[in-house]
FIBA-766719 format. One record per residue (C-alpha): x, y, z; chain. Coordinates in nm, 2 decimals, padded with zeros to 4 digits, m for minus. Each point is the difference from the previous one (the first is absolute). Layout:
((X; Y; Z); "A") ...
//
This chain:
((21.24; 12.66; 07.48); "A") ((m00.20; 00.17; 00.27); "A") ((m00.10; m00.34; 00.15); "A") ((00.37; m00.09; 00.02); "A") ((00.09; 00.33; 00.16); "A") ((m00.28; m00.04; 00.26); "A") ((00.12; m00.36; 00.07); "A") ((00.36; 00.12; 00.04); "A") ((m00.10; 00.28; 00.24); "A") ((m00.22; m00.24; 00.20); "A") ((00.28; m00.26; 00.01); "A") ((00.25; 00.27; 00.11); "A") ((m00.23; 00.11; 00.27); "A") ((m00.05; m00.35; 00.12); "A") ((00.37; m00.06; 00.02); "A") ((00.04; 00.32; 00.20); "A") ((m00.27; m00.12; 00.24); "A") ((00.17; m00.34; 00.03); "A") ((00.33; 00.16; 00.09); "A") ((m00.16; 00.25; 00.25); "A") ((m00.21; m00.27; 00.16); "A") ((00.29; m00.24; 00.02); "A") ((00.21; 00.26; 00.18); "A") ((m00.29; 00.08; 00.24); "A") ((m00.04; m00.37; 00.08); "A") ((00.35; m00.02; 00.13); "A") ((00.02; 00.06; 00.37); "A") ((00.11; 00.36; 00.07); "A") ((00.31; m00.12; 00.18); "A") ((00.09; m00.24; m00.28); "A") ((00.17; 00.09; m00.33); "A") ((m00.07; m00.18; m00.33); "A") ((00.37; m00.10; 00.01); "A") ((m00.07; m00.20; 00.33); "A") ((m00.25; m00.23; m00.19); "A") ((00.11; m00.32; m00.15); "A") ((m00.05; m00.04; m00.37); "A") ((m00.29; m00.24; 00.07); "A") ((m00.16; 00.24; 00.25); "A") ((00.02; 00.29; m00.25); "A") ((m00.14; m00.22; m00.28); "A") ((m00.29; m00.12; 00.22); "A") ((m00.07; 00.36; 00.10); "A") ((00.00; 00.12; m00.36); "A") ((m00.22; m00.29; m00.11); "A") ((m00.25; 00.09; 00.27); "A") ((m00.01; 00.37; m00.09); "A") ((m00.03; m00.08; m00.37); "A") ((m00.29; m00.23; 00.07); "A") ((m00.17; 00.26; 00.21); "A") ((00.05; 00.27; m00.27); "A") ((m00.13; m00.23; m00.27); "A") ((m00.31; m00.08; 00.21); "A") ((m00.06; 00.37; 00.04); "A") ((00.04; 00.07; m00.37); "A") ((m00.21; m00.30; m00.12); "A") ((m00.29; 00.04; 00.24); "A") ((m00.34; 00.12; m00.14); "A") ((m00.08; 00.33; 00.15); "A") ((m00.37; m00.05; m00.07); "A") ((m00.02; m00.34; 00.16); "A") ((m00.30; m00.02; 00.22); "A") ((m00.17; 00.31; m00.14); "A") ((m00.35; m00.03; m00.13); "A") ((m00.09; 00.08; m00.36); "A") ((m00.29; 00.25; 00.00); "A") ((m00.31; m00.05; m00.21); "A") ((00.09; 00.30; m00.21); "A") ((00.34; m00.15; m00.09); "A") ((m00.16; m00.34; m00.08); "A") ((m00.24; 00.17; m00.23); "A") ((00.28; 00.19; m00.18); "A") ((00.19; m00.33; m00.04); "A") ((m00.30; m00.17; m00.14); "A") ((m00.05; 00.28; m00.25); "A") ((00.37; m00.01; m00.10); "A") ((00.00; m00.38; m00.04); "A") ((m00.33; 00.01; m00.21); "A") ((00.14; 00.27; m00.22); "A") ((00.15; m00.09; m00.34); "A") ((00.20; 00.32; m00.01); "A") ((00.37; m00.06; 00.05); "A") ((00.30; 00.23; 00.01); "A") ((00.33; m00.11; m00.13); "A") ((00.32; 00.01; 00.20); "A") ((00.14; 00.25; m00.24); "A") ((m00.30; 00.23; 00.05); "A") ((00.05; m00.02; 00.38); "A") ((00.37; 00.09; m00.04); "A") ((m00.09; 00.29; m00.22); "A") ((m00.26; 00.13; 00.24); "A") ((00.25; m00.02; 00.29); "A") ((00.29; 00.13; m00.21); "A") ((00.20; m00.31; 00.06); "A") ((00.17; m00.02; m00.34); "A") 
//
């Protein structure tokens, strides 16, 4: 349920950004009503594409993984200890 709520909030925010950016893309002397349907659709498609690019990009792209993190990952992968999804939910009070 929490994942759904977070997704919905993220989607709502993205839609707000699309509307705000679309309105800012329109020339300050022009009104949205002055655009043809095709122009408005093209503008919305462009803004949606840009917003999705922003959302989907990896914020860590290009960063180096430190030796410390590599060692921790190796230890984790080599470990046979596992935690169930239910245990994670319980620890984070997500039930």
